[in-house]
C-alpha positions in Angstrom: -0.1 0.3 -0.1 2.7 2.4 0.8 4.2 2.2 -2.5 1.3 2.8 -4.5 -0.2 5.8 -2.6 3.8 7.1 -3.1 3.0 6.8 -6.8 -0.6 8.2 -6.9 -0.1 11.2 -5.2 3.1 12.3 -6.1 2.3 11.6 -9.8 -0.9 13.3 -9.5 0.6 16.4 -8.0 3.1 16.5 -11.3 0.4 15.9 -13.7 -2.3 18.3 -12.6 0.2 21.0 -12.5 1.8 20.1 -15.9 -1.8 20.0 -17.3 -3.9 22.7 -15.9 -1.0 24.9 -16.2 -0.2 24.4 -20.2 -4.1 23.8 -20.4 -4.7 27.8 -19.1 -1.7 29.1 -21.5 -3.2 27.3 -24.4 -6.8 28.9 -23.5 -5.1 32.3 -23.3 -3.3 32.3 -25.9 -5.2 30.4 -28.1 -4.3 30.4 -32.3 -0.9 31.1 -31.4 2.3 29.0 -32.1 2.6 28.2 -28.5 -1.3 27.0 -28.3 -0.3 24.9 -31.4 3.0 23.5 -29.6 1.5 22.8 -26.5 -1.7 20.8 -27.9 0.5 19.0 -30.5 2.7 18.2 -27.6 -0.3 16.9 -25.5 -1.9 15.1 -28.3 1.7 13.0 -29.1 2.1 12.3 -25.2 -1.7 11.0 -25.2 -1.1 8.7 -27.5 2.3 7.1 -25.9 2.1 4.4 -23.4 3.3 3.9 -20.2 5.5 0.5 -20.8 7.0 2.6 -23.8 7.7 5.6 -22.2 8.6 4.3 -18.7 11.2 2.1 -20.5 12.6 4.8 -22.3 13.1 7.2 -19.5 15.0 4.2 -17.7 17.4 3.6 -20.2 18.3 6.9 -20.8 18.1 8.5 -16.8 19.4 5.0 -15.2 21.3 2.6 -17.7 22.8 5.5 -19.7 23.2 8.6 -17.6 23.2 7.2 -14.1 21.3 10.3 -12.9 19.0 8.0 -11.1 18.6 5.1 -9.2 17.2 1.6 -10.0 13.1 2.3 -9.7 11.7 0.6 -6.3 10.7 1.6 -3.2 11.9 2.6 0.1 10.1 3.6 3.4 10.3 7.7 2.9 11.3 7.2 6.9 13.8 5.3 5.8 15.5 7.6 3.2 13.4 10.3 2.1 15.9 11.4 -0.6 16.1 7.8 -1.9 12.4 7.1 -2.0 12.0 10.3 -3.8 14.7 9.5 -6.3 13.3 5.6 -6.8 9.6 7.2 -7.4 11.1 10.0 -10.0 10.4 7.6 -13.2 7.0 6.7 -12.2 6.0 10.1 -11.7 7.6 12.1 -14.4 6.1 8.9 -16.5 2.4 9.0 -15.2 2.5 12.7 -15.0 3.9 13.2 -18.7 1.4 10.8 -20.2 -1.7 11.9 -17.6 -1.0 15.6 -18.0 -1.9 15.7 -21.8 -5.6 15.0 -21.2 -5.5 17.5 -18.5 -4.3 20.1 -20.6 -6.9 19.2 -23.3 -9.5 19.3 -20.8 -8.6 22.8 -19.1 -8.5 24.5 -23.0 -11.1 23.4 -23.9 -13.3 24.0 -20.5 -11.9 27.5 -20.7 -12.6 28.2 -24.1 -16.0 27.1 -23.6 -16.8 29.1 -20.3 -14.8 32.4 -22.0 -18.1 32.6 -24.1 -20.4 32.5 -21.7 -22.8 35.4 -20.4 -21.9 35.9 -17.4 -17.9 36.4 -18.3 -18.8 39.0 -20.7 -20.9 40.3 -18.2 -17.6 41.0 -15.9 -15.5 42.5 -18.7 -18.4 44.9 -19.1 -18.1 45.6 -15.4 -14.7 46.5 -16.1 -13.0 43.9 -14.2 -9.4 43.1 -15.2 -8.3 40.2 -17.2 -6.7 38.3 -14.5 -9.7 38.5 -12.2 -12.2 37.0 -14.5 -10.1 34.0 -15.6 -9.2 32.9 -12.0 -12.6 34.0 -10.8 -14.9 32.7 -13.1 -13.3 31.2 -16.2 -11.3 28.3 -14.5 -13.8 28.1 -11.7 -16.3 27.6 -14.4 -13.8 24.9 -16.4 -12.5 23.1 -13.4 -16.0 20.9 -12.8 -14.9 18.2 -15.3 -11.6 17.8 -14.4 -12.4 17.2 -10.7 -14.5 14.4 -12.4 -11.8 13.1 -14.3 -9.1 13.7 -11.4 -11.3 12.1 -8.9 -11.9 8.9 -11.5 -8.3 8.3 -12.2 -6.8 8.8 -8.8 -9.6 6.5 -7.6 -8.3 3.8 -10.1 -4.5 4.7 -9.6 -5.0 4.0 -5.8 -6.4 0.7 -6.6 -3.1 0.0 -8.0 -0.8 1.4 -10.8 -0.6 -2.0 -12.3 1.4 -1.1 -15.4 3.4 1.8 -13.7 4.4 -1.0 -10.8 5.4 -4.1 -13.8 7.7 -1.5 -15.5 9.5 -0.2 -12.8 9.1 -3.5 -10.4 7.4 -1.6 -7.5 6.0 -4.0 -4.6 2.6 -2.1 -4.7 -1.0 -2.9 -4.7 -1.1 -3.8 -8.7 1.5 -6.0 -9.0 0.1 -7.9 -6.1 -2.7 -8.0 -7.8 -1.9 -9.4 -11.3 0.5 -12.2 -9.4 -2.5 -13.2 -7.3 -4.2 -13.9 -10.6 -1.6 -15.7 -12.3 -1.6 -18.0 -8.9 -4.9 -18.1 -8.7 -4.6 -16.7 -4.9 -8.2 -16.1 -4.8 -8.1 -14.3 -1.2 -5.7 -12.4 -2.5 -7.8 -11.4 -5.4 -11.1 -10.8 -3.6 -9.3 -8.1 -0.8 -7.5 -6.2 -3.8 -10.9 -6.1 -5.8 -12.4 -4.8 -2.2 -9.6 -2.5 -2.0 -10.1 -0.5 -4.9 -13.7 0.0 -4.5 -13.7 1.0 -1.6 -10.9 3.8 -2.9 -13.1 4.7 -6.1 -16.2 5.1 -3.7 -13.9 7.2 -1.7 -12.6 9.8 -4.3 -16.0 10.0 -5.6 -17.7 10.9 -2.0 -14.9 13.9 -1.8 -15.3 14.9 -5.6 -19.5 15.5 -4.9 -18.2 17.3 -1.6 -15.6 19.4 -3.6 -18.4 20.1 -6.3 -20.4 21.9 -3.6 -17.8 24.1 -2.8 -16.9 25.0 -6.5 -20.2 25.6 -7.8 -23.0 27.2 -5.9 -25.8 25.6 -7.9 -24.6 21.8 -6.6 -25.5 23.4 -3.3 -28.6 25.0 -4.0 -30.0 21.7 -5.7 
């Protein structure tokens, strides 16, 4: 469980930061070369697979350049530095692939919200572009992103199967697939229940966050 939690939370922070920031920049600079380049990179990243990107990164940073140690899991309570170094490649791999989806979602959502009547009203009132984008546009576009993030994080907490196998990390995903291969029914059952627990819990948290982001949810 600690290994899977380390992968999930570290990668989710990275892909949110990268995906949201690139999506916001693309939406605000729509039609420019920066927007086209960002979306081209996002499209390319969304087309790749974890086992391909992960092995390439491991070959470059571990085998050739020797910048990072072989991926694995060391408790952060034993060595925080080694824990971060061993988790770096799984984090970067997942963040690179998933941030592409969040970038496209953020861009599409912000462009759609920019055409809403209340945004035009805010401009007519004389609010600055920074206030409009942060308080109105981004807040209106963030709802579908929260939904997708909740689903992705819930599934990832149940076990990042491919990532754990590629980098040989002893997490829940690797435990589950090994149990299936060995016909270990109690472990398979426990893994499924564990995954379901995380998915349900995350979806409850998403509903709570909805009420904070969208006043219409609280009224209903």
